[in-house]
C-alpha positions as CSV (number, residue, x, y, z in Angstrom):
1,M,-62.3,26.7,-23.0
2,P,-58.6,25.9,-22.9
3,L,-57.2,26.5,-19.4
4,I,-53.4,26.8,-19.7
5,P,-51.3,26.9,-16.5
6,V,-48.3,29.2,-17.0
7,T,-45.3,29.2,-14.6
8,E,-42.6,31.2,-16.4
9,P,-42.9,35.0,-16.7
10,A,-40.9,34.9,-19.9
11,D,-43.4,32.6,-21.6
12,V,-43.9,34.1,-25.1
13,R,-47.7,33.4,-24.9
14,L,-47.9,36.2,-22.3
15,R,-46.4,38.9,-24.5
16,D,-49.6,40.9,-24.7
17,Y,-49.3,41.5,-21.0
18,V,-45.7,42.6,-20.7
19,S,-44.8,45.8,-18.8
20,L,-48.2,47.3,-18.5
21,R,-46.9,50.3,-16.5
22,D,-44.6,51.4,-19.3
23,A,-46.9,53.8,-21.2
24,S,-44.5,54.4,-24.1
25,L,-43.8,50.7,-24.7
26,R,-47.5,49.9,-24.4
27,R,-48.4,52.5,-27.0
28,S,-46.1,50.9,-29.6
29,L,-47.1,47.3,-28.7
30,E,-50.8,48.0,-28.6
31,T,-50.8,50.0,-31.8
32,E,-48.7,47.4,-33.6
33,R,-50.9,44.5,-32.5
34,G,-54.3,46.3,-32.5
35,L,-55.1,45.3,-28.9
36,F,-55.8,46.8,-25.5
37,I,-55.8,45.4,-22.0
38,A,-58.8,45.3,-19.6
39,E,-58.3,44.9,-15.9
40,G,-60.8,43.5,-13.4
41,E,-64.0,41.4,-13.8
42,K,-66.4,44.4,-14.3
43,V,-64.2,46.1,-16.9
44,I,-63.6,42.8,-18.8
45,R,-67.3,42.2,-18.9
46,R,-68.1,45.7,-20.2
47,A,-65.4,45.4,-22.9
48,V,-66.7,42.0,-24.1
49,E,-70.3,43.2,-24.0
50,A,-69.3,46.2,-26.1
51,G,-68.2,43.8,-28.9
52,H,-64.5,43.7,-28.4
53,R,-63.2,40.2,-29.2
54,P,-60.9,38.6,-26.6
55,R,-57.5,37.5,-27.7
56,S,-56.7,35.8,-24.4
57,F,-57.2,36.0,-20.6
58,L,-54.7,36.2,-17.8
59,L,-56.3,35.1,-14.6
60,A,-55.5,34.0,-11.1
61,E,-57.4,30.8,-10.3
62,R,-59.8,32.5,-7.9
63,W,-61.3,34.5,-10.9
64,L,-62.1,31.5,-13.1
65,A,-65.6,30.8,-11.6
66,G,-66.6,34.5,-11.6
67,L,-65.8,34.9,-15.3
68,A,-66.9,31.4,-16.4
69,D,-69.8,32.6,-18.5
70,V,-67.5,35.1,-20.4
71,L,-64.9,32.5,-21.0
72,A,-67.5,30.0,-22.2
73,R,-68.8,32.5,-24.8
74,H,-65.3,32.8,-26.2
75,P,-63.8,29.3,-26.2
76,E,-61.3,30.3,-28.9
77,A,-59.5,32.6,-26.5
78,P,-56.8,30.9,-24.4
79,V,-57.1,31.3,-20.6
80,Y,-53.6,31.6,-19.0
81,V,-53.9,30.6,-15.4
82,V,-51.2,32.2,-13.2
83,T,-50.4,33.0,-9.6
84,E,-50.8,36.6,-8.6
85,A,-47.0,36.8,-8.0
86,L,-46.3,35.7,-11.6
87,A,-48.9,38.2,-13.0
88,E,-47.0,40.9,-11.1
89,R,-43.7,39.8,-12.6
90,V,-45.1,39.8,-16.1
91,T,-47.0,43.1,-16.0
92,G,-44.7,45.1,-13.7
93,F,-47.3,46.0,-11.1
94,H,-49.5,44.4,-8.4
95,V,-52.6,43.1,-10.3
96,H,-54.8,43.4,-7.2
97,R,-57.9,42.4,-9.1
98,G,-56.2,39.3,-10.4
99,A,-57.9,39.4,-13.8
100,L,-56.7,40.7,-17.1
101,A,-57.8,40.3,-20.7
102,S,-56.2,41.2,-24.0
103,L,-58.9,42.3,-26.5
104,E,-59.0,43.5,-30.1
105,R,-59.6,47.2,-30.6
106,G,-62.0,47.0,-33.4
107,E,-62.9,49.8,-35.9
108,P,-62.9,53.2,-34.1
109,A,-65.7,55.7,-34.5
110,S,-65.1,58.9,-36.5
111,M,-65.7,62.5,-35.6
112,G,-68.5,62.5,-38.1
113,D,-70.3,59.7,-36.2
114,L,-70.7,62.0,-33.2
115,L,-71.7,65.3,-34.9
116,G,-75.4,64.3,-34.9
117,L,-75.4,64.2,-31.0
118,S,-76.5,67.1,-28.8
119,R,-73.9,67.4,-26.0
120,L,-70.2,66.8,-26.6
121,V,-67.1,67.3,-24.5
122,V,-64.2,68.1,-26.7
123,A,-60.7,67.5,-25.1
124,E,-57.7,69.2,-26.5
125,D,-54.3,67.5,-26.1
126,I,-55.0,66.1,-22.6
127,V,-52.1,63.7,-22.3
128,D,-52.8,62.2,-18.9
129,H,-54.6,58.8,-19.2
130,T,-56.2,59.3,-15.8
131,N,-57.7,62.6,-16.8
132,V,-59.0,61.2,-20.1
133,G,-60.6,58.3,-18.3
134,A,-62.1,60.6,-15.7
135,I,-63.5,63.0,-18.3
136,I,-65.2,60.2,-20.2
137,R,-66.7,58.8,-16.9
138,N,-67.9,62.3,-15.9
139,A,-69.5,63.0,-19.3
140,A,-71.3,59.6,-19.2
141,G,-72.4,59.9,-15.6
142,L,-73.7,63.5,-16.1
143,G,-75.7,62.7,-19.2
144,W,-73.6,64.0,-22.0
145,D,-73.7,62.2,-25.3
146,G,-70.0,61.8,-26.3
147,V,-66.4,62.9,-26.2
148,L,-64.2,64.1,-29.0
149,L,-60.4,63.9,-28.5
150,A,-57.7,66.0,-30.2
151,P,-55.1,64.0,-32.1
152,R,-52.5,64.3,-29.3
153,A,-54.8,63.4,-26.4
154,A,-54.2,60.2,-24.4
155,D,-55.6,56.9,-25.5
156,P,-58.9,56.0,-23.9
157,L,-58.2,52.4,-24.4
158,Y,-54.9,52.5,-22.4
159,R,-55.3,50.3,-19.3
160,R,-55.2,53.2,-16.8
161,A,-57.8,55.2,-18.7
162,I,-60.1,52.3,-18.9
163,K,-59.8,51.6,-15.2
164,V,-60.4,55.2,-14.1
165,S,-63.4,55.4,-16.5
166,M,-64.9,52.3,-14.8
167,G,-65.5,50.9,-18.3
168,T,-67.5,53.9,-19.6
169,V,-65.1,54.1,-22.5
170,F,-67.0,51.1,-23.8
171,S,-70.5,52.7,-23.5
172,L,-70.1,56.4,-24.2
173,P,-69.3,57.2,-27.9
174,W,-65.9,58.8,-28.4
175,A,-63.7,59.6,-31.4
176,R,-60.6,61.4,-32.5
177,I,-60.9,64.8,-34.1
178,D,-60.1,64.6,-37.8
179,D,-58.2,67.9,-38.1
180,W,-57.3,70.1,-35.1
181,E,-57.3,73.3,-37.1
182,A,-60.7,72.7,-38.5
183,A,-62.3,71.2,-35.4
184,V,-64.1,74.2,-34.0
185,P,-65.4,75.4,-37.4
186,A,-66.7,71.9,-38.1
187,L,-68.6,71.8,-34.8
188,R,-70.2,75.2,-35.5
189,A,-71.1,74.1,-39.0
190,S,-72.8,71.1,-37.5
191,G,-75.0,73.4,-35.4
192,F,-73.2,73.3,-32.1
193,T,-72.8,76.3,-29.8
194,V,-69.1,76.0,-28.8
195,A,-68.3,76.9,-25.3
196,A,-64.6,77.1,-24.3
197,L,-63.8,76.5,-20.6
198,A,-60.9,78.9,-20.0
199,L,-59.5,81.5,-17.7
200,S,-59.7,84.3,-20.3
201,E,-60.5,88.0,-19.9
202,G,-64.2,88.5,-20.7
203,A,-65.2,84.9,-19.8
204,V,-68.7,84.5,-18.5
205,T,-69.5,82.3,-15.5
206,L,-71.4,79.1,-15.8
207,E,-74.4,80.7,-14.2
208,E,-74.4,83.5,-16.8
209,L,-74.2,81.0,-19.6
210,V,-77.0,78.9,-18.3
211,G,-79.1,82.1,-17.8
212,R,-78.9,82.7,-21.6
213,G,-80.8,79.5,-22.2
214,R,-79.5,76.1,-23.1
215,P,-78.7,75.7,-26.8
216,E,-80.1,72.7,-28.7
217,K,-76.5,71.5,-29.4
218,L,-73.6,72.3,-27.2
219,A,-69.9,71.4,-27.4
220,L,-67.7,72.1,-24.3
221,L,-64.0,72.6,-25.0
222,V,-61.6,71.7,-22.3
223,G,-57.8,72.0,-22.4
224,T,-54.5,70.6,-21.2
225,E,-53.5,70.1,-17.6
226,G,-51.0,72.9,-17.6
227,A,-51.6,75.6,-20.3
228,G,-55.4,75.1,-20.8
229,L,-57.0,75.6,-24.2
230,S,-55.0,76.9,-27.1
231,E,-55.5,80.5,-28.1
232,R,-56.9,79.4,-31.4
233,W,-59.7,77.3,-29.9
234,V,-60.6,80.0,-27.4
235,R,-60.8,82.6,-30.2
236,E,-62.9,80.4,-32.4
237,A,-65.4,79.5,-29.7
238,D,-68.9,81.1,-29.5
239,V,-68.4,81.9,-25.8
240,V,-65.7,81.5,-23.2
241,V,-66.9,80.3,-19.8
242,R,-65.3,80.0,-16.4
243,I,-66.0,78.4,-13.0
244,P,-66.0,81.0,-10.2
245,M,-63.3,80.2,-7.7
246,E,-62.5,81.3,-4.1
247,H,-59.7,81.2,-1.5
248,G,-57.1,82.2,-4.0
249,V,-57.6,79.0,-6.2
250,D,-57.5,79.9,-9.9
251,S,-58.7,76.6,-11.3
252,L,-59.6,73.0,-10.8
253,N,-58.0,69.8,-12.2
254,V,-59.3,69.4,-15.8
255,A,-61.4,66.3,-15.0
256,A,-63.0,68.1,-11.9
257,A,-63.6,71.2,-13.9
258,T,-65.2,69.2,-16.7
259,A,-67.5,67.5,-14.2
260,V,-68.7,70.9,-12.8
261,A,-69.3,72.3,-16.2
262,C,-71.1,69.1,-17.5
263,W,-73.4,69.3,-14.4
264,A,-74.2,73.0,-14.9
265,L,-74.7,72.7,-18.7
266,R,-76.4,69.3,-18.8
Protein backbone atom coordinates (compact mmCIF):
# COMPACT_ATOMS: atom_id res chain seq x y z
CA MET A 1 0.00 0.00 0.00
CA PRO A 2 1.42 3.40 -0.92
CA LEU A 3 1.97 5.55 2.21
CA ILE A 4 2.23 9.17 1.12
CA PRO A 5 3.21 11.81 3.70
CA VAL A 6 1.50 15.13 2.98
CA THR A 7 2.54 18.39 4.62
CA GLU A 8 0.63 21.07 2.69
CA PRO A 9 -3.14 21.60 3.20
CA ALA A 10 -3.50 22.90 -0.37
CA ASP A 11 -2.12 19.66 -1.85
CA VAL A 12 -4.44 18.84 -4.76
CA ARG A 13 -4.38 15.15 -3.84
CA LEU A 14 -6.46 15.97 -0.76
CA ARG A 15 -9.27 17.63 -2.68
CA ASP A 16 -11.82 14.94 -1.74
CA TYR A 17 -11.47 16.03 1.90
CA VAL A 18 -11.78 19.81 1.57
CA SER A 19 -14.28 21.72 3.78
CA LEU A 20 -16.22 18.75 5.13
CA ARG A 21 -18.40 21.01 7.33
CA ASP A 22 -19.71 22.99 4.34
CA ALA A 23 -22.81 20.94 3.51
CA SER A 24 -23.74 22.83 0.34
CA LEU A 25 -20.20 22.59 -1.05
CA ARG A 26 -19.97 18.92 -0.14
CA ARG A 27 -23.28 18.15 -1.88
CA SER A 28 -21.96 19.51 -5.16
CA LEU A 29 -18.49 17.96 -4.81
CA GLU A 30 -19.71 14.54 -3.73
CA THR A 31 -22.41 14.39 -6.41
CA GLU A 32 -19.97 15.54 -9.08
CA ARG A 33 -17.32 13.00 -8.11
CA GLY A 34 -19.60 10.16 -6.99
CA LEU A 35 -17.97 9.86 -3.59
CA PHE A 36 -18.67 10.10 0.11
CA ILE A 37 -16.52 10.47 3.22
CA ALA A 38 -16.38 7.97 6.09
CA GLU A 39 -14.97 9.07 9.46
CA GLY A 40 -13.49 6.83 12.13
CA GLU A 41 -12.11 3.29 12.05
CA LYS A 42 -15.44 1.53 12.73
CA VAL A 43 -17.34 3.46 10.06
CA ILE A 44 -14.56 3.04 7.49
CA ARG A 45 -14.59 -0.71 8.10
CA ARG A 46 -18.37 -0.92 7.73
CA ALA A 47 -18.31 1.08 4.50
CA VAL A 48 -15.61 -1.12 2.96
CA GLU A 49 -17.30 -4.32 4.15
CA ALA A 50 -20.52 -3.12 2.52
CA GLY A 51 -18.71 -3.08 -0.83
CA HIS A 52 -17.83 0.58 -1.28
CA ARG A 53 -14.49 0.91 -3.04
CA PRO A 54 -11.99 3.26 -1.37
CA ARG A 55 -10.62 6.11 -3.48
CA SER A 56 -8.09 7.11 -0.81
CA PHE A 57 -7.46 7.31 2.92
CA LEU A 58 -6.48 10.32 5.03
CA LEU A 59 -4.93 9.07 8.25
CA ALA A 60 -2.99 10.28 11.21
CA GLU A 61 -0.01 7.99 11.79
CA ARG A 62 -1.50 6.43 14.91
CA TRP A 63 -4.31 4.86 12.84
CA LEU A 64 -2.11 3.03 10.35
CA ALA A 65 -1.72 -0.11 12.46
CA GLY A 66 -5.41 -0.37 13.38
CA LEU A 67 -6.51 -0.14 9.75
CA ALA A 68 -3.61 -2.13 8.28
CA ASP A 69 -5.80 -5.03 7.17
CA VAL A 70 -8.25 -2.71 5.37
CA LEU A 71 -5.41 -0.85 3.67
CA ALA A 72 -3.79 -4.13 2.60
CA ARG A 73 -7.00 -5.28 0.91
CA HIS A 74 -7.03 -2.12 -1.20
CA PRO A 75 -3.43 -1.48 -2.25
CA GLU A 76 -4.63 0.64 -5.18
CA ALA A 77 -5.97 3.34 -2.84
CA PRO A 78 -3.34 5.89 -1.76
CA VAL A 79 -2.93 6.48 1.97
CA TYR A 80 -2.24 10.13 2.74
CA VAL A 81 -0.48 10.35 6.10
CA VAL A 82 -0.97 13.69 7.84
CA THR A 83 -0.78 15.28 11.24
CA GLU A 84 -4.09 15.86 13.00
CA ALA A 85 -3.44 19.61 12.77
CA LEU A 86 -3.12 19.36 8.98
CA ALA A 87 -6.27 17.23 8.76
CA GLU A 88 -8.14 19.97 10.63
CA ARG A 89 -6.88 22.64 8.23
CA VAL A 90 -7.97 20.61 5.21
CA THR A 91 -11.37 19.47 6.46
CA GLY A 92 -12.37 22.53 8.45
CA PHE A 93 -13.03 20.73 11.74
CA HIS A 94 -11.18 18.81 14.43
CA VAL A 95 -10.92 15.23 13.16
CA HIS A 96 -10.85 13.76 16.64
CA ARG A 97 -10.91 10.20 15.33
CA GLY A 98 -7.92 10.90 13.09
CA ALA A 99 -9.13 8.66 10.26
CA LEU A 100 -11.01 9.51 7.08
CA ALA A 101 -11.65 7.67 3.84
CA SER A 102 -13.05 8.76 0.50
CA LEU A 103 -15.17 6.01 -1.06
CA GLU A 104 -17.17 5.41 -4.22
CA ARG A 105 -20.93 5.64 -3.76
CA GLY A 106 -21.86 2.70 -5.95
CA GLU A 107 -25.25 2.00 -7.53
CA PRO A 108 -28.11 3.11 -5.23
CA ALA A 109 -31.04 0.86 -4.40
CA SER A 110 -34.42 1.75 -5.88
CA MET A 111 -37.75 2.10 -4.13
CA GLY A 112 -38.90 -1.08 -5.85
CA ASP A 113 -36.06 -3.00 -4.22
CA LEU A 114 -37.60 -2.30 -0.80
CA LEU A 115 -41.28 -2.90 -1.51
CA GLY A 116 -40.98 -6.62 -0.83
CA LEU A 117 -39.93 -5.96 2.77
CA SER A 118 -42.33 -5.98 5.73
CA ARG A 119 -41.52 -2.95 7.89
CA LEU A 120 -40.47 0.37 6.34
CA VAL A 121 -39.92 3.83 7.78
CA VAL A 122 -40.75 6.46 5.16
CA ALA A 123 -39.19 9.90 5.78
CA GLU A 124 -40.69 12.90 4.04
CA ASP A 125 -38.37 15.85 3.37
CA ILE A 126 -36.29 15.54 6.55
CA VAL A 127 -33.42 17.87 5.66
CA ASP A 128 -31.29 17.56 8.81
CA HIS A 129 -28.48 15.04 8.26
CA THR A 130 -28.33 14.22 11.96
CA ASN A 131 -32.01 13.27 12.01
CA VAL A 132 -31.70 11.15 8.87
CA GLY A 133 -28.74 9.28 10.35
CA ALA A 134 -30.54 8.79 13.67
CA ILE A 135 -33.73 7.55 11.97
CA ILE A 136 -31.78 4.93 10.01
CA ARG A 137 -29.96 3.84 13.17
CA ASN A 138 -33.25 3.64 15.09
CA ALA A 139 -34.94 1.63 12.36
CA ALA A 140 -32.02 -0.80 12.19
CA GLY A 141 -31.65 -1.20 15.93
CA LEU A 142 -35.37 -1.74 16.51
CA GLY A 143 -35.72 -4.43 13.89
CA TRP A 144 -37.30 -2.62 10.94
CA ASP A 145 -36.38 -3.71 7.44
CA GLY A 146 -35.58 -0.49 5.57
CA VAL A 147 -36.01 3.24 5.10
CA LEU A 148 -37.45 5.16 2.17
CA LEU A 149 -36.53 8.84 1.74
CA ALA A 150 -38.50 11.50 -0.11
CA PRO A 151 -36.57 13.28 -2.89
CA ARG A 152 -35.79 16.35 -0.76
CA ALA A 153 -34.63 14.44 2.33
CA ALA A 154 -31.00 14.76 3.42
CA ASP A 155 -28.29 12.49 2.02
CA PRO A 156 -27.65 9.41 4.21
CA LEU A 157 -24.11 9.25 2.85
CA TYR A 158 -23.19 12.74 4.01
CA ARG A 159 -20.43 12.47 6.62
CA ARG A 160 -22.58 13.68 9.53
CA ALA A 161 -25.45 11.30 8.71
CA ILE A 162 -23.07 8.34 8.46
CA LYS A 163 -21.45 9.23 11.78
CA VAL A 164 -24.75 9.58 13.67
CA SER A 165 -26.05 6.34 12.16
CA MET A 166 -22.94 4.53 13.47
CA GLY A 167 -22.51 3.05 10.01
CA THR A 168 -25.98 1.47 9.83
CA VAL A 169 -26.49 3.34 6.53
CA PHE A 170 -24.29 0.55 5.13
CA SER A 171 -26.26 -2.35 6.59
CA LEU A 172 -29.94 -1.29 6.52
CA PRO A 173 -31.50 -1.05 3.04
CA TRP A 174 -32.57 2.49 2.07
CA ALA A 175 -33.64 4.16 -1.13
CA ARG A 176 -35.13 7.33 -2.56
CA ILE A 177 -38.82 7.46 -3.36
CA ASP A 178 -39.42 7.50 -7.10
CA ASP A 179 -42.31 9.97 -7.11
CA TRP A 180 -43.46 11.93 -4.04
CA GLU A 181 -47.05 12.24 -5.31
CA ALA A 182 -47.38 8.52 -6.03
CA ALA A 183 -45.47 7.27 -2.97
CA VAL A 184 -48.32 6.43 -0.61
CA PRO A 185 -50.53 4.80 -3.29
CA ALA A 186 -47.51 2.75 -4.37
CA LEU A 187 -46.97 1.53 -0.81
CA ARG A 188 -50.64 0.56 -0.47
CA ALA A 189 -50.61 -1.18 -3.84
CA SER A 190 -47.66 -3.24 -2.59
CA GLY A 191 -49.68 -4.48 0.37
CA PHE A 192 -48.54 -2.07 3.07
CA THR A 193 -50.80 -0.67 5.74
CA VAL A 194 -49.65 2.96 5.81
CA ALA A 195 -49.54 4.68 9.20
CA ALA A 196 -48.86 8.43 9.31
CA LEU A 197 -47.24 9.72 12.51
CA ALA A 198 -48.89 13.12 12.88
CA LEU A 199 -50.65 15.49 15.30
CA SER A 200 -53.94 15.38 13.43
CA GLU A 201 -57.48 15.43 14.71
CA GLY A 202 -58.76 11.89 14.94
CA ALA A 203 -55.31 10.34 15.23
CA VAL A 204 -55.24 7.14 17.29
CA THR A 205 -52.57 6.42 19.88
CA LEU A 206 -49.82 3.89 19.33
CA GLU A 207 -51.50 1.63 21.91
CA GLU A 208 -54.79 1.78 20.00
CA LEU A 209 -53.10 0.93 16.73
CA VAL A 210 -51.24 -2.01 18.28
CA GLY A 211 -54.52 -3.21 19.77
CA ARG A 212 -55.94 -3.61 16.28
CA GLY A 213 -53.32 -6.26 15.53
CA ARG A 214 -50.05 -5.91 13.69
CA PRO A 215 -50.44 -5.93 9.89
CA GLU A 216 -48.26 -8.20 7.82
CA LYS A 217 -46.69 -5.20 6.06
CA LEU A 218 -46.46 -1.76 7.67
CA ALA A 219 -45.06 1.55 6.42
CA LEU A 220 -44.59 4.31 8.99
CA LEU A 221 -44.62 7.85 7.56
CA VAL A 222 -42.65 10.50 9.47
CA GLY A 223 -42.41 14.18 8.56
CA THR A 224 -40.24 17.24 8.64
CA GLU A 225 -38.66 18.72 11.72
CA GLY A 226 -40.98 21.74 11.76
CA ALA A 227 -44.23 21.26 9.85
CA GLY A 228 -44.50 17.47 10.12
CA LEU A 229 -46.06 15.39 7.37
CA SER A 230 -47.70 17.00 4.36
CA GLU A 231 -51.49 17.12 4.30
CA ARG A 232 -51.47 14.93 1.22
CA TRP A 233 -49.57 12.08 2.85
CA VAL A 234 -51.67 12.30 6.01
CA ARG A 235 -54.85 12.18 3.93
CA GLU A 236 -53.69 9.21 1.84
CA ALA A 237 -52.55 7.09 4.81
CA ASP A 238 -54.67 4.21 6.09
CA VAL A 239 -54.40 5.46 9.67
CA VAL A 240 -52.99 8.47 11.50
CA VAL A 241 -51.19 7.69 14.74
CA ARG A 242 -49.79 9.81 17.55
CA ILE A 243 -47.60 9.40 20.62
CA PRO A 244 -49.45 10.49 23.80
CA MET A 245 -47.58 13.40 25.41
CA GLU A 246 -47.62 15.02 28.86
CA HIS A 247 -46.44 18.17 30.73
CA GLY A 248 -47.55 20.44 27.91
CA VAL A 249 -45.16 18.92 25.36
CA ASP A 250 -46.87 18.52 21.99
CA SER A 251 -44.29 16.35 20.21
CA LEU A 252 -40.81 14.84 20.20
CA ASN A 253 -37.90 15.40 17.86
CA VAL A 254 -38.58 13.42 14.69
CA ALA A 255 -35.78 10.91 15.33
CA ALA A 256 -36.96 10.30 18.90
CA ALA A 257 -40.58 9.98 17.78
CA THR A 258 -39.56 7.51 15.10
CA ALA A 259 -37.74 5.42 17.69
CA VAL A 260 -40.78 5.30 19.98
CA ALA A 261 -43.09 4.34 17.11
CA CYS A 262 -40.68 1.74 15.73
CA TRP A 263 -40.48 0.11 19.16
CA ALA A 264 -44.23 0.06 19.65
CA LEU A 265 -45.00 -1.19 16.13
CA ARG A 266 -42.04 -3.55 15.64
